[in-house]
C-alpha positions as CSV (number, residue, x, y, z in Angstrom):
1,M,-19.6,27.6,48.6
2,N,-21.2,28.1,45.2
3,T,-18.3,26.4,43.4
4,H,-18.5,23.4,45.8
5,S,-22.3,23.1,45.3
6,Q,-22.0,23.3,41.5
7,T,-19.2,20.6,41.5
8,Y,-21.3,18.3,43.7
9,S,-24.4,18.8,41.5
10,S,-22.5,18.1,38.3
11,V,-21.0,14.9,39.8
12,A,-24.3,13.7,41.1
13,N,-26.0,14.4,37.8
14,R,-23.3,12.6,35.8
15,S,-23.6,9.5,38.1
16,Y,-27.3,9.5,37.8
17,K,-27.2,9.8,34.0
18,E,-24.8,6.9,33.8
19,R,-27.1,4.7,35.8
20,V,-30.1,5.7,33.7
21,L,-28.1,5.0,30.5
22,Q,-27.1,1.6,31.8
23,L,-30.7,0.7,32.6
24,S,-31.9,2.0,29.3
25,N,-29.4,-0.2,27.5
26,K,-30.6,-3.1,29.6
27,L,-34.2,-2.4,28.7
28,E,-33.4,-2.2,25.0
29,T,-31.6,-5.5,25.2
30,F,-34.5,-7.0,27.1
31,M,-37.0,-5.6,24.6
32,K,-35.0,-6.9,21.7
33,S,-34.9,-10.4,23.1
34,I,-38.7,-10.3,23.7
35,K,-39.2,-9.3,20.1
36,D,-36.9,-12.0,18.9
37,D,-38.7,-14.6,21.0
38,G,-42.1,-13.4,19.8
39,S,-41.1,-13.6,16.1
40,G,-39.7,-17.1,16.6
41,V,-42.8,-18.5,18.2
42,G,-45.2,-16.7,15.8
43,S,-47.9,-16.4,18.4
44,Q,-50.3,-13.5,18.2
45,G,-50.9,-13.6,22.0
46,G,-47.1,-13.4,22.6
47,N,-46.8,-10.4,20.4
48,K,-49.7,-8.6,22.2
49,R,-48.1,-9.4,25.5
50,N,-44.8,-8.1,24.3
51,Q,-46.4,-4.9,23.1
52,I,-48.0,-4.4,26.5
53,Q,-44.8,-5.0,28.4
54,E,-42.9,-2.7,26.0
55,K,-45.5,0.1,26.5
56,K,-45.2,-0.2,30.3
57,I,-41.4,-0.1,30.2
58,N,-41.4,2.9,27.9
59,D,-43.9,4.7,30.2
60,L,-41.9,4.0,33.2
61,D,-38.7,5.2,31.5
62,D,-40.4,8.4,30.4
63,Q,-41.7,9.0,33.9
64,I,-38.3,8.6,35.4
65,L,-36.7,11.0,32.9
66,K,-39.5,13.6,33.3
67,W,-39.2,13.4,37.1
68,H,-35.4,13.8,36.9
69,E,-35.8,16.9,34.6
70,N,-38.3,18.5,37.0
71,N,-36.0,17.9,40.0
72,N,-33.0,19.4,38.1
73,T,-35.1,22.5,37.3
74,Q,-36.2,23.0,40.9
75,F,-32.7,22.5,42.2
76,D,-31.2,25.0,39.8
77,S,-33.9,27.5,40.8
78,I,-33.1,27.1,44.5
79,Q,-29.3,27.3,43.8
80,E,-29.9,30.6,41.8
81,K,-31.9,32.1,44.7
82,L,-29.2,31.1,47.2
83,T,-26.6,32.8,45.0
84,K,-28.6,36.0,44.9
85,I,-29.1,35.9,48.7
86,F,-25.3,35.6,49.3
87,K,-24.6,38.5,46.9
88,N,-27.1,40.6,48.7
89,I,-25.6,39.7,52.1
90,A,-22.1,40.7,50.9
91,Q,-23.5,43.9,49.5
92,I,-25.3,44.8,52.7
93,K,-22.2,44.0,54.8
94,N,-20.0,46.2,52.6
95,E,-22.5,49.1,52.9
96,R,-22.7,48.8,56.6
97,E,-18.9,48.8,57.0
98,A,-18.6,51.8,54.8
99,E,-21.4,53.7,56.7
100,L,-19.8,52.9,60.1
101,A,-16.4,54.1,58.9
102,E,-18.0,57.3,57.7
103,L,-19.8,57.7,60.9
104,K,-16.6,57.4,63.0
105,N,-15.0,60.1,60.9
106,Q,-17.7,62.7,61.6
107,D,-17.1,65.2,64.4
108,N,-20.2,67.4,65.0
109,S,-22.3,66.2,62.0
110,S,-25.5,64.2,62.3
111,P,-25.1,60.5,62.8
112,E,-28.0,59.8,60.4
113,M,-27.2,56.7,58.3
114,S,-28.8,55.6,55.1
115,V,-31.5,53.4,56.6
116,S,-33.5,53.6,53.4
117,D,-30.6,52.0,51.5
118,S,-30.6,49.1,54.0
119,H,-34.4,48.8,53.6
120,T,-34.0,48.6,49.8
121,S,-31.1,46.0,50.0
122,I,-33.0,43.7,52.4
123,S,-36.3,44.0,50.5
124,T,-34.6,42.5,47.4
125,L,-34.3,39.1,49.1
126,S,-36.5,36.6,47.3
127,G,-39.8,35.5,48.8
128,P,-41.7,36.8,51.8
129,S,-39.7,36.0,54.9
130,V,-40.5,36.6,58.5
131,M,-36.9,37.4,59.2
132,C,-36.8,40.0,56.5
133,R,-39.8,41.7,58.1
134,R,-38.2,41.6,61.5
135,I,-35.1,43.3,60.0
136,L,-37.2,46.0,58.3
137,D,-39.3,46.6,61.5
138,L,-36.1,46.8,63.6
139,L,-34.5,49.3,61.2
140,D,-37.7,51.4,60.9
141,K,-38.0,51.5,64.7
142,Q,-34.4,52.5,65.1
143,S,-34.8,55.2,62.5
144,D,-38.0,56.6,64.1
145,D,-36.5,56.6,67.5
146,R,-33.3,58.3,66.3
147,R,-35.3,61.0,64.4
148,E,-37.5,61.6,67.4
149,T,-34.5,61.9,69.7
150,E,-32.7,64.2,67.3
151,N,-35.8,66.4,67.0
152,K,-36.1,66.7,70.7
153,L,-32.4,67.5,71.1
154,M,-32.6,70.1,68.3
155,G,-35.7,71.6,69.8
156,L,-34.1,71.8,73.2
157,L,-30.9,73.3,71.8
158,D,-33.0,75.9,69.9
159,E,-35.0,76.7,73.0
160,K,-31.8,77.0,75.1
161,A,-30.1,79.1,72.5
162,T,-33.1,81.5,72.2
163,K,-33.2,81.8,76.0
164,L,-29.5,82.5,76.2
165,R,-29.7,85.1,73.4
166,G,-32.5,86.8,75.2
167,E,-30.4,86.8,78.4
168,I,-27.4,88.1,76.6
169,A,-29.5,90.9,75.0
170,Q,-30.9,91.9,78.4
171,E,-27.5,91.9,80.0
172,S,-26.1,93.9,77.1
173,K,-28.9,96.4,77.4
174,A,-28.5,96.6,81.2
175,R,-24.8,97.1,80.7
176,F,-25.1,100.0,78.4
177,E,-27.7,101.6,80.5
178,S,-25.5,101.1,83.5
179,I,-22.6,102.6,81.7
180,D,-24.6,105.7,80.7
181,S,-25.8,106.2,84.3
182,L,-22.4,105.6,85.9
183,K,-20.8,108.6,87.4
184,Y,-17.9,107.0,89.2
185,T,-15.1,104.7,88.1
186,D,-15.5,102.2,90.8
187,H,-19.2,101.7,89.9
188,F,-18.2,101.1,86.3
189,A,-15.6,98.6,87.3
190,H,-18.0,96.7,89.5
191,D,-20.6,96.5,86.7
192,Y,-18.0,95.4,84.2
193,T,-16.8,92.6,86.5
194,Q,-20.4,91.5,87.0
195,F,-21.0,91.4,83.3
196,D,-17.9,89.2,82.8
197,E,-19.2,86.8,85.4
198,V,-22.6,86.6,83.6
199,D,-20.7,86.0,80.3
200,N,-18.7,83.2,81.8
201,E,-21.8,81.6,83.3
202,I,-23.5,81.7,79.9
203,M,-20.5,80.2,78.2
204,K,-20.4,77.5,80.8
205,R,-24.1,76.7,80.2
206,I,-23.5,76.5,76.5
207,E,-20.5,74.1,77.0
208,D,-22.7,71.9,79.2
209,E,-25.5,71.7,76.6
210,T,-22.9,70.9,73.9
211,S,-21.4,68.2,76.1
212,R,-24.9,66.7,76.6
213,F,-25.6,66.8,72.9
214,D,-22.2,65.0,72.2
215,E,-23.1,62.3,74.7
216,S,-26.5,61.8,73.0
217,L,-24.8,61.4,69.7
218,D,-22.4,58.8,71.2
219,D,-25.4,56.9,72.5
220,Q,-27.0,57.0,69.1
221,K,-23.9,55.6,67.5
222,A,-23.8,52.7,70.0
223,S,-27.4,51.9,69.4
224,L,-26.8,51.9,65.7
225,A,-23.9,49.5,66.1
226,E,-26.0,47.1,68.2
227,T,-28.7,47.2,65.5
228,E,-26.1,46.4,62.8
229,K,-24.9,43.4,64.9
230,A,-28.4,42.1,65.4
231,M,-29.2,42.4,61.7
232,N,-26.1,40.5,60.8
233,E,-26.9,37.7,63.2
234,I,-30.4,37.4,61.7
235,I,-29.1,37.3,58.2
236,V,-26.5,34.6,59.1
237,D,-29.3,32.6,60.8
238,M,-31.5,32.9,57.8
239,S,-28.7,31.9,55.4
240,S,-28.0,28.8,57.5
241,K,-31.7,27.8,57.5
242,I,-31.9,28.2,53.7
243,Q,-28.7,26.1,53.3
244,K,-30.2,23.4,55.5
245,E,-33.4,23.4,53.5
246,I,-31.4,22.9,50.3
247,E,-29.5,20.0,51.8
248,D,-32.7,18.4,52.9
249,E,-34.2,18.8,49.5
250,K,-31.1,17.3,47.9
251,K,-31.3,14.3,50.3
252,I,-35.0,13.7,49.5
253,R,-34.2,13.9,45.8
254,E,-31.4,11.4,46.1
255,E,-33.6,9.0,48.1
256,N,-36.4,9.3,45.5
257,E,-33.9,8.6,42.7
258,E,-32.6,5.6,44.4
259,M,-36.1,4.3,45.0
260,L,-37.2,4.7,41.4
261,L,-34.0,3.2,40.0
262,G,-34.4,0.3,42.4
263,L,-38.0,-0.1,41.2
264,L,-36.8,-0.1,37.6
265,E,-34.1,-2.7,38.3
266,N,-36.6,-5.0,40.1
267,T,-39.0,-4.7,37.2
268,C,-36.3,-5.7,34.8
269,D,-35.3,-8.6,37.0
270,K,-38.9,-9.8,37.3
271,L,-39.6,-9.6,33.6
272,T,-36.5,-11.5,32.5
273,P,-37.5,-14.9,34.3
274,Q,-41.1,-14.7,32.9
275,E,-39.9,-14.8,29.3
276,E,-37.5,-17.6,30.0
C-alpha cells in the first residue's frame, strides 16, 4: 500500500510540474513579446502597463508555486503518519499472536497477559483519537476485571485450603487419640476406615475446587480472545477512516490545482488578445 501511494504521488507531482513548466514557458514568451512591443512603440504608458502586468503574472506564479510546496509538505506529513500507524498495527498484531500462543501453552500458570505492553503500543499512535481511548479503556477494564476475578479466586482457594488443612489436622488428631484409646482390633479397623472416607471426601473437594478454578481460567482466556478481536476491529476501522481522509485530501488538492491552473491559463489567454 505504501509503495502504491508513493508511485501515485510521484506520477501526480511529475504531471503537475510539467504543466507548471509549460505555463511558465508560455508566460515568459508572452512577457518577452510584451517587452518587445513596448520597446518598439516607445511609449512610457505602455512600459508602465507592461510592468504592472508582469508584476501580476509573477505574483500569481509565485502564489501557485508556494501553494504547491505547502500541499506537498502536508501530503508527505500525512503519508509519514500513515506509515507509522501501519507499522504500529503490524507490531501490535504480532505481539497479540505471540501472547495468545504463549497463553495456549500454559497449563496451570496465570493467564495474565502483558496488557501494559498493549497500552504502550497503542498510545504511540499519532494524535489524540477517540478510538485509541476506547481501546485503552477496554484494555484497562479487562485487566481490572481479570485481576479482581483472580484475587477473588485466590482468596477463595486460600480460604478453602486453610479450612481443609484445619479439618485434616483435626481428623489426624482425632485419629491418633482414637488409636491410643482403642482396645480392640475391630474398633481400630472401623476408625481407620472412617478416616479413609474422610480423606477421600477431602480429596474430592480439592479436585472440585481445582476444576472450578480451571473453568474460571478458561473463561478468562475466552474473554481475552474476544477483547483482542474487538481491538483488531477498531484498529482496522480506524485505519480505513484515515485512508479515506487521505484520499479526500488528495482529491481536494487535485481540484484546487486544476482550478488554479485553469485560472492561470485563462489569464494568459485574456492578456494575449489585449496586446494584439
